[in-house]
MARDOMI-821310 format. One record per residue (C-alpha): x, y, z; residue number from 1. Coordinates in pm, 1 decimal. Layout:
# residues N
<east->X north->Y up->Z i->NUM> $
...
//
This chain:
# residues 344
<east->-580.4 north->2378.2 up->-294.9 i->1> $
<east->-744.3 north->2052.8 up->-256.8 i->2> $
<east->-827.4 north->1920.1 up->76.6 i->3> $
<east->-896.7 north->1606.0 up->258.8 i->4> $
<east->-1071.4 north->1601.8 up->587.2 i->5> $
<east->-965.2 north->1969.9 up->631.9 i->6> $
<east->-621.6 north->1890.3 up->534.1 i->7> $
<east->-401.2 north->1993.1 up->245.0 i->8> $
<east->-326.8 north->1656.0 up->24.7 i->9> $
<east->45.3 north->1662.3 up->142.5 i->10> $
<east->-45.5 north->1674.4 up->501.4 i->11> $
<east->-255.1 north->1367.6 up->515.0 i->12> $
<east->14.7 north->1119.2 up->615.6 i->13> $
<east->-172.3 north->940.6 up->903.0 i->14> $
<east->-16.7 north->587.2 up->966.4 i->15> $
<east->160.7 north->382.0 up->1184.6 i->16> $
<east->525.9 north->265.2 up->1162.1 i->17> $
<east->735.4 north->570.4 up->1201.2 i->18> $
<east->999.4 north->498.3 up->1463.8 i->19> $
<east->1169.1 north->836.8 up->1369.9 i->20> $
<east->874.4 north->1016.6 up->1457.3 i->21> $
<east->820.7 north->828.4 up->1784.9 i->22> $
<east->1163.3 north->907.3 up->1889.9 i->23> $
<east->1091.9 north->1282.3 up->1848.2 i->24> $
<east->789.2 north->1258.2 up->2049.5 i->25> $
<east->948.3 north->1040.0 up->2310.1 i->26> $
<east->1313.6 north->1146.9 up->2348.3 i->27> $
<east->1401.7 north->972.8 up->2663.3 i->28> $
<east->1214.1 north->623.8 up->2604.3 i->29> $
<east->1423.1 north->352.8 up->2657.7 i->30> $
<east->1539.1 north->141.8 up->2360.1 i->31> $
<east->1514.8 north->-74.5 up->2146.1 i->32> $
<east->1175.6 north->56.0 up->2017.1 i->33> $
<east->887.2 north->-184.3 up->2021.5 i->34> $
<east->688.2 north->-102.8 up->1748.3 i->35> $
<east->310.8 north->-231.1 up->1776.9 i->36> $
<east->148.4 north->53.7 up->1562.9 i->37> $
<east->126.5 north->-148.4 up->1239.5 i->38> $
<east->-91.8 north->-451.0 up->1142.1 i->39> $
<east->225.1 north->-634.7 up->985.4 i->40> $
<east->272.8 north->-1013.3 up->1091.7 i->41> $
<east->602.3 north->-994.9 up->1305.7 i->42> $
<east->688.9 north->-1352.6 up->1217.5 i->43> $
<east->783.5 north->-1280.3 up->873.0 i->44> $
<east->816.9 north->-1555.3 up->592.2 i->45> $
<east->1153.7 north->-1672.0 up->567.7 i->46> $
<east->1349.5 north->-1524.8 up->258.0 i->47> $
<east->1612.5 north->-1803.6 up->193.6 i->48> $
<east->1858.8 north->-1754.7 up->-43.5 i->49> $
<east->1819.4 north->-1523.8 up->-352.4 i->50> $
<east->1999.7 north->-1566.4 up->-676.8 i->51> $
<east->2222.8 north->-1287.4 up->-798.7 i->52> $
<east->2014.1 north->-1240.8 up->-1122.3 i->53> $
<east->1729.7 north->-1117.3 up->-898.2 i->54> $
<east->1971.1 north->-801.5 up->-860.6 i->55> $
<east->2163.8 north->-778.2 up->-1185.2 i->56> $
<east->1901.4 north->-852.3 up->-1427.0 i->57> $
<east->1570.8 north->-674.6 up->-1525.2 i->58> $
<east->1277.3 north->-873.7 up->-1454.5 i->59> $
<east->1124.0 north->-1075.0 up->-1727.7 i->60> $
<east->752.9 north->-1054.8 up->-1842.3 i->61> $
<east->743.1 north->-1429.4 up->-1809.8 i->62> $
<east->829.9 north->-1368.1 up->-1428.6 i->63> $
<east->567.9 north->-1107.4 up->-1408.0 i->64> $
<east->321.9 north->-1341.9 up->-1549.5 i->65> $
<east->418.3 north->-1620.0 up->-1321.7 i->66> $
<east->383.5 north->-1399.2 up->-1011.2 i->67> $
<east->40.3 north->-1316.8 up->-1152.2 i->68> $
<east->-67.1 north->-1665.5 up->-1168.5 i->69> $
<east->49.2 north->-1748.3 up->-806.2 i->70> $
<east->-127.9 north->-1453.2 up->-650.0 i->71> $
<east->-443.4 north->-1565.3 up->-857.3 i->72> $
<east->-396.4 north->-1902.7 up->-680.2 i->73> $
<east->-337.3 north->-1796.4 up->-354.2 i->74> $
<east->-621.7 north->-1545.4 up->-365.6 i->75> $
<east->-879.5 north->-1716.2 up->-542.6 i->76> $
<east->-890.5 north->-1469.5 up->-832.6 i->77> $
<east->-1011.9 north->-1588.8 up->-1175.3 i->78> $
<east->-660.7 north->-1622.1 up->-1324.8 i->79> $
<east->-317.9 north->-1430.5 up->-1391.5 i->80> $
<east->-473.9 north->-1184.7 up->-1635.4 i->81> $
<east->-671.5 north->-1058.0 up->-1342.7 i->82> $
<east->-389.9 north->-961.9 up->-1157.7 i->83> $
<east->-166.3 north->-650.1 up->-1158.0 i->84> $
<east->141.0 north->-646.7 up->-940.2 i->85> $
<east->298.0 north->-344.1 up->-805.3 i->86> $
<east->535.6 north->-193.4 up->-588.7 i->87> $
<east->312.9 north->-197.5 up->-287.7 i->88> $
<east->-69.0 north->-85.1 up->-302.7 i->89> $
<east->-14.6 north->261.2 up->-213.5 i->90> $
<east->114.8 north->308.0 up->-562.5 i->91> $
<east->-192.7 north->154.7 up->-706.4 i->92> $
<east->-437.2 north->392.6 up->-496.4 i->93> $
<east->-468.4 north->708.0 up->-744.6 i->94> $
<east->-404.4 north->472.2 up->-1027.9 i->95> $
<east->-715.4 north->266.4 up->-942.8 i->96> $
<east->-918.1 north->583.9 up->-833.9 i->97> $
<east->-822.0 north->738.7 up->-1186.9 i->98> $
<east->-1009.9 north->420.1 up->-1389.4 i->99> $
<east->-1322.8 north->651.9 up->-1362.3 i->100> $
<east->-1370.3 north->996.1 up->-1457.1 i->101> $
<east->-1319.9 north->1251.3 up->-1161.3 i->102> $
<east->-1673.4 north->1276.9 up->-1007.8 i->103> $
<east->-1778.6 north->1187.3 up->-634.1 i->104> $
<east->-1574.7 north->942.4 up->-433.3 i->105> $
<east->-1716.3 north->801.5 up->-95.5 i->106> $
<east->-1507.9 north->665.8 up->130.6 i->107> $
<east->-1662.6 north->417.5 up->402.7 i->108> $
<east->-1471.8 north->565.0 up->708.5 i->109> $
<east->-1300.0 north->584.8 up->960.3 i->110> $
<east->-1052.6 north->394.6 up->768.1 i->111> $
<east->-711.9 north->407.7 up->622.4 i->112> $
<east->-659.2 north->763.5 up->542.1 i->113> $
<east->-462.0 north->723.2 up->219.6 i->114> $
<east->-765.2 north->625.3 up->21.1 i->115> $
<east->-916.5 north->963.5 up->57.6 i->116> $
<east->-621.4 north->1124.5 up->-30.0 i->117> $
<east->-538.3 north->908.3 up->-346.9 i->118> $
<east->-922.7 north->994.3 up->-470.0 i->119> $
<east->-844.1 north->1334.6 up->-432.8 i->120> $
<east->-541.4 north->1330.1 up->-601.1 i->121> $
<east->-718.1 north->1152.2 up->-873.5 i->122> $
<east->-953.3 north->1445.5 up->-910.2 i->123> $
<east->-1237.3 north->1338.9 up->-735.2 i->124> $
<east->-1457.3 north->1556.2 up->-478.6 i->125> $
<east->-1404.9 north->1322.2 up->-167.1 i->126> $
<east->-1654.1 north->1270.7 up->105.6 i->127> $
<east->-1594.2 north->1025.1 up->397.6 i->128> $
<east->-1943.4 north->842.8 up->501.5 i->129> $
<east->-2031.8 north->616.8 up->780.9 i->130> $
<east->-2291.7 north->414.1 up->640.0 i->131> $
<east->-2253.7 north->155.9 up->346.5 i->132> $
<east->-2584.9 north->277.5 up->200.5 i->133> $
<east->-2422.9 north->648.4 up->114.9 i->134> $
<east->-2187.3 north->449.7 up->-129.3 i->135> $
<east->-2464.5 north->387.2 up->-361.0 i->136> $
<east->-2454.5 north->744.7 up->-490.5 i->137> $
<east->-2096.2 north->779.5 up->-546.7 i->138> $
<east->-1889.6 north->739.5 up->-862.2 i->139> $
<east->-1633.0 north->589.9 up->-684.3 i->140> $
<east->-1682.6 north->382.8 up->-370.2 i->141> $
<east->-1409.3 north->270.0 up->-136.9 i->142> $
<east->-1394.6 north->56.9 up->165.4 i->143> $
<east->-1157.3 north->-174.0 up->370.0 i->144> $
<east->-1240.6 north->-522.2 up->429.7 i->145> $
<east->-1198.6 north->-629.9 up->710.7 i->146> $
<east->-1177.4 north->-259.1 up->820.6 i->147> $
<east->-888.2 north->-92.0 up->946.4 i->148> $
<east->-866.2 north->-47.8 up->1257.8 i->149> $
<east->-1168.1 north->-186.5 up->1391.2 i->150> $
<east->-1207.5 north->-519.9 up->1211.8 i->151> $
<east->-1551.9 north->-433.8 up->1078.0 i->152> $
<east->-1659.7 north->-702.0 up->781.8 i->153> $
<east->-1895.3 north->-588.2 up->513.9 i->154> $
<east->-2069.5 north->-933.9 up->366.7 i->155> $
<east->-1962.0 north->-1040.0 up->39.7 i->156> $
<east->-2323.5 north->-1038.1 up->-95.4 i->157> $
<east->-2391.8 north->-671.6 up->32.1 i->158> $
<east->-2040.2 north->-574.3 up->-157.4 i->159> $
<east->-2164.4 north->-776.3 up->-481.9 i->160> $
<east->-2497.0 north->-570.6 up->-490.5 i->161> $
<east->-2309.7 north->-270.1 up->-432.8 i->162> $
<east->-2052.3 north->-341.4 up->-718.5 i->163> $
<east->-2352.6 north->-413.2 up->-972.5 i->164> $
<east->-2537.0 north->-86.7 up->-869.2 i->165> $
<east->-2206.0 north->116.1 up->-966.1 i->166> $
<east->-2119.6 north->-124.8 up->-1272.3 i->167> $
<east->-2451.4 north->-9.4 up->-1414.0 i->168> $
<east->-2404.5 north->344.8 up->-1412.3 i->169> $
<east->-2037.0 north->343.3 up->-1489.3 i->170> $
<east->-1894.5 north->378.0 up->-1171.4 i->171> $
<east->-1635.2 north->161.7 up->-951.9 i->172> $
<east->-1641.7 north->-15.5 up->-623.1 i->173> $
<east->-1286.1 north->-56.8 up->-471.8 i->174> $
<east->-1245.4 north->-302.2 up->-183.0 i->175> $
<east->-935.6 north->-293.9 up->-2.8 i->176> $
<east->-847.1 north->-640.7 up->143.6 i->177> $
<east->-520.4 north->-558.6 up->305.3 i->178> $
<east->-602.7 north->-794.2 up->625.2 i->179> $
<east->-813.1 north->-1041.3 up->434.2 i->180> $
<east->-545.0 north->-1313.7 up->479.1 i->181> $
<east->-646.8 north->-1327.9 up->830.0 i->182> $
<east->-1020.9 north->-1249.0 up->725.1 i->183> $
<east->-1309.4 north->-1507.8 up->678.9 i->184> $
<east->-1251.7 north->-1672.5 up->328.7 i->185> $
<east->-1627.9 north->-1678.9 up->256.0 i->186> $
<east->-1608.3 north->-1278.7 up->243.1 i->187> $
<east->-1333.2 north->-1259.9 up->-16.4 i->188> $
<east->-1424.9 north->-1082.2 up->-333.2 i->189> $
<east->-1123.0 north->-1162.4 up->-540.0 i->190> $
<east->-1314.0 north->-1452.7 up->-740.7 i->191> $
<east->-1583.9 north->-1225.5 up->-833.3 i->192> $
<east->-1396.0 north->-956.8 up->-1000.0 i->193> $
<east->-1471.7 north->-1094.2 up->-1366.1 i->194> $
<east->-1820.8 north->-953.7 up->-1309.9 i->195> $
<east->-1683.6 north->-612.3 up->-1347.1 i->196> $
<east->-1723.4 north->-265.7 up->-1178.3 i->197> $
<east->-1479.9 north->-360.2 up->-889.5 i->198> $
<east->-1128.1 north->-371.6 up->-797.0 i->199> $
<east->-974.2 north->-558.3 up->-490.9 i->200> $
<east->-658.4 north->-454.8 up->-373.8 i->201> $
<east->-416.5 north->-694.2 up->-191.0 i->202> $
<east->-120.3 north->-606.7 up->37.4 i->203> $
<east->152.0 north->-877.1 up->31.2 i->204> $
<east->365.1 north->-748.1 up->311.4 i->205> $
<east->133.2 north->-739.3 up->582.5 i->206> $
<east->71.2 north->-1116.2 up->605.0 i->207> $
<east->409.6 north->-1216.0 up->505.0 i->208> $
<east->570.2 north->-992.7 up->715.4 i->209> $
<east->769.3 north->-819.6 up->472.1 i->210> $
<east->635.6 north->-461.4 up->422.6 i->211> $
<east->987.0 north->-307.6 up->318.4 i->212> $
<east->967.3 north->-535.8 up->-6.8 i->213> $
<east->715.6 north->-325.0 up->-126.7 i->214> $
<east->470.5 north->-541.8 up->-301.5 i->215> $
<east->79.9 north->-527.9 up->-369.8 i->216> $
<east->-172.2 north->-634.1 up->-605.2 i->217> $
<east->-502.7 north->-479.5 up->-775.5 i->218> $
<east->-743.6 north->-800.9 up->-880.4 i->219> $
<east->-984.8 north->-699.8 up->-1155.7 i->220> $
<east->-1164.9 north->-805.4 up->-1467.9 i->221> $
<east->-908.0 north->-805.5 up->-1735.9 i->222> $
<east->-979.9 north->-484.8 up->-1920.5 i->223> $
<east->-958.8 north->-316.7 up->-1613.5 i->224> $
<east->-632.5 north->-511.7 up->-1515.5 i->225> $
<east->-475.5 north->-435.1 up->-1861.9 i->226> $
<east->-538.3 north->-58.1 up->-1807.8 i->227> $
<east->-391.3 north->-78.0 up->-1454.5 i->228> $
<east->-81.1 north->-244.2 up->-1597.3 i->229> $
<east->-39.2 north->5.8 up->-1905.5 i->230> $
<east->-16.4 north->270.0 up->-1621.7 i->231> $
<east->248.8 north->118.5 up->-1438.1 i->232> $
<east->451.9 north->30.2 up->-1745.8 i->233> $
<east->720.5 north->-259.3 up->-1754.6 i->234> $
<east->951.5 north->-363.0 up->-1438.5 i->235> $
<east->687.6 north->-252.6 up->-1189.0 i->236> $
<east->822.2 north->-510.5 up->-934.6 i->237> $
<east->1171.6 north->-552.0 up->-862.8 i->238> $
<east->1369.9 north->-898.8 up->-908.8 i->239> $
<east->1397.3 north->-971.1 up->-531.7 i->240> $
<east->1029.3 north->-885.1 up->-477.5 i->241> $
<east->941.7 north->-1131.8 up->-776.2 i->242> $
<east->1173.5 north->-1426.3 up->-616.3 i->243> $
<east->1034.3 north->-1400.1 up->-256.4 i->244> $
<east->664.8 north->-1346.3 up->-334.5 i->245> $
<east->668.4 north->-1603.9 up->-567.3 i->246> $
<east->781.2 north->-1871.2 up->-322.6 i->247> $
<east->551.0 north->-1711.9 up->-35.2 i->248> $
<east->247.8 north->-1727.5 up->-234.9 i->249> $
<east->300.2 north->-2084.5 up->-363.9 i->250> $
<east->373.4 north->-2186.0 up->-3.3 i->251> $
<east->16.8 north->-2266.6 up->115.5 i->252> $
<east->117.8 north->-2476.6 up->419.6 i->253> $
<east->311.4 north->-2208.2 up->581.9 i->254> $
<east->26.8 north->-1975.0 up->519.3 i->255> $
<east->-247.5 north->-2216.2 up->695.4 i->256> $
<east->-6.7 north->-2251.3 up->980.8 i->257> $
<east->65.6 north->-1898.3 up->1011.9 i->258> $
<east->-302.2 north->-1828.1 up->1027.3 i->259> $
<east->-341.2 north->-2069.9 up->1331.3 i->260> $
<east->-27.8 north->-1919.2 up->1478.0 i->261> $
<east->-145.5 north->-1557.4 up->1460.5 i->262> $
<east->-505.9 north->-1636.2 up->1606.4 i->263> $
<east->-322.6 north->-1794.1 up->1887.6 i->264> $
<east->-126.2 north->-1476.5 up->1935.9 i->265> $
<east->-421.2 north->-1252.1 up->1883.4 i->266> $
<east->-593.0 north->-1441.3 up->2168.7 i->267> $
<east->-265.7 north->-1403.8 up->2415.8 i->268> $
<east->-305.7 north->-1060.3 up->2325.8 i->269> $
<east->-655.0 north->-1035.5 up->2445.7 i->270> $
<east->-570.7 north->-1194.6 up->2741.5 i->271> $
<east->-301.5 north->-940.4 up->2833.7 i->272> $
<east->-530.0 north->-646.1 up->2768.0 i->273> $
<east->-778.6 north->-803.0 up->2990.5 i->274> $
<east->-544.7 north->-836.1 up->3272.7 i->275> $
<east->-468.7 north->-479.2 up->3247.6 i->276> $
<east->-829.0 north->-384.8 up->3250.0 i->277> $
<east->-860.7 north->-325.2 up->2863.2 i->278> $
<east->-1092.2 north->-524.8 up->2640.5 i->279> $
<east->-1050.9 north->-555.6 up->2269.4 i->280> $
<east->-1322.3 north->-421.9 up->2088.7 i->281> $
<east->-1236.6 north->-517.7 up->1748.4 i->282> $
<east->-972.9 north->-578.4 up->1503.8 i->283> $
<east->-815.9 north->-874.3 up->1314.8 i->284> $
<east->-533.5 north->-1148.9 up->1397.3 i->285> $
<east->-289.4 north->-893.9 up->1329.4 i->286> $
<east->-403.1 north->-616.4 up->1562.4 i->287> $
<east->-641.7 north->-554.8 up->1822.7 i->288> $
<east->-803.2 north->-222.1 up->1884.3 i->289> $
<east->-897.2 north->-100.5 up->2223.7 i->290> $
<east->-1146.1 north->182.2 up->2362.9 i->291> $
<east->-1065.1 north->374.3 up->2661.4 i->292> $
<east->-1118.1 north->713.4 up->2806.0 i->293> $
<east->-740.7 north->708.7 up->2887.2 i->294> $
<east->-604.2 north->634.7 up->2554.8 i->295> $
<east->-427.4 north->955.4 up->2490.8 i->296> $
<east->-252.8 north->902.1 up->2864.5 i->297> $
<east->-174.8 north->542.3 up->2769.0 i->298> $
<east->-37.3 north->594.7 up->2457.5 i->299> $
<east->187.2 north->861.5 up->2618.0 i->300> $
<east->299.3 north->594.2 up->2912.2 i->301> $
<east->370.4 north->318.3 up->2658.0 i->302> $
<east->572.3 north->565.7 up->2445.1 i->303> $
<east->780.8 north->644.5 up->2713.2 i->304> $
<east->846.2 north->278.4 up->2774.1 i->305> $
<east->970.1 north->254.8 up->2415.6 i->306> $
<east->663.8 north->75.1 up->2310.3 i->307> $
<east->463.3 north->235.3 up->2018.3 i->308> $
<east->119.8 north->173.5 up->1963.3 i->309> $
<east->-147.9 north->365.8 up->1714.8 i->310> $
<east->-386.1 north->647.0 up->1815.5 i->311> $
<east->-640.5 north->815.5 up->1582.4 i->312> $
<east->-731.5 north->1190.4 up->1559.7 i->313> $
<east->-1105.0 north->1059.3 up->1431.8 i->314> $
<east->-1109.2 north->842.6 up->1753.3 i->315> $
<east->-940.5 north->997.7 up->2062.6 i->316> $
<east->-1052.0 north->703.2 up->2300.3 i->317> $
<east->-906.6 north->409.2 up->2061.0 i->318> $
<east->-583.8 north->267.0 up->2045.7 i->319> $
<east->-478.0 north->-15.8 up->1783.6 i->320> $
<east->-214.1 north->-261.9 up->1906.9 i->321> $
<east->-42.2 north->-484.8 up->1706.4 i->322> $
<east->95.2 north->-843.2 up->1799.2 i->323> $
<east->450.4 north->-864.8 up->1981.0 i->324> $
<east->671.9 north->-1092.9 up->1813.4 i->325> $
<east->768.8 north->-1321.0 up->2070.9 i->326> $
<east->808.6 north->-1404.6 up->2458.2 i->327> $
<east->1052.4 north->-1107.7 up->2512.3 i->328> $
<east->806.5 north->-841.2 up->2359.0 i->329> $
<east->491.6 north->-1010.2 up->2522.1 i->330> $
<east->664.3 north->-955.2 up->2873.5 i->331> $
<east->763.4 north->-607.5 up->2785.8 i->332> $
<east->408.5 north->-504.5 up->2672.0 i->333> $
<east->281.1 north->-661.8 up->2970.7 i->334> $
<east->502.9 north->-495.5 up->3205.9 i->335> $
<east->445.4 north->-166.8 up->3045.3 i->336> $
<east->59.4 north->-210.0 up->3063.7 i->337> $
<east->87.6 north->-305.3 up->3453.7 i->338> $
<east->308.2 north->-4.6 up->3533.7 i->339> $
<east->70.6 north->239.6 up->3311.1 i->340> $
<east->-238.7 north->70.5 up->3504.5 i->341> $
<east->-72.5 north->151.2 up->3866.2 i->342> $
<east->18.5 north->496.1 up->3746.5 i->343> $
<east->-308.1 north->615.8 up->3640.5 i->344> $
//
């Protein structure tokens, strides 16, 4: 039986956002649930009216090409031929991992658990490493940039050197930029994929606050992009997703304004945490990471108040807290943090 971190593949489902699981853990929690366990933008892109044809017709190849071009412009990729759209990056993970023959996969950890599971599904022997230098010996090297959950940034120059090394021996670097929409633009790798030896993953739903739309992108040199596209086959993206994402990716003014808004909200969350004796020790503008010896107790006390945050098996002293979506949510979180501190 294939194992990842000592668990069967089917059991590696460590993620936030499961309100049904939260309800099982805290059956007496007062509702409605305030879900702060994900890094999804609470201020979603406005959907607007959708044409009936988005639902009634199969997506056209021209629409897929247009979406690829829009994503390339938004992310700084060389062109639409370097972009592969899929129903969420989750679908892409094992497909990308299988672009190189089964060998040794190294995941810079701790990070999003699904990368290790996907690499194992593709037949790789998976090792989770703590030092980027340990990625050089791998056939498949994977990291998240900015990292989830601590927001760590690996400099672009260092990643380009690593990609060049892996390319020289037939390996592959996979950089998951799920949170790079709110990361430093100078560290993006999207514009460098034509050099080869790398695949960049982009998640549409997190920054645009539309996770249920299920849309993600792989950005790579055209030969790799074509190989991925062939594995996905036709009609990989739904008509509604094509329509909404095409609008959102082209709306650069909304994106810039949203980055400013999220930065302000993250600063406000830091202040609220500080008033409760908690200091943000990392994260991005979409989530903050706090460390406290009482992390498990705080998780429980917030859960009892109907507020779900993210805890981690690998770091029992850490909690990840997403952005509240407005005044009422902020007030509710602050009251729960104050109450939790008083009862501690």
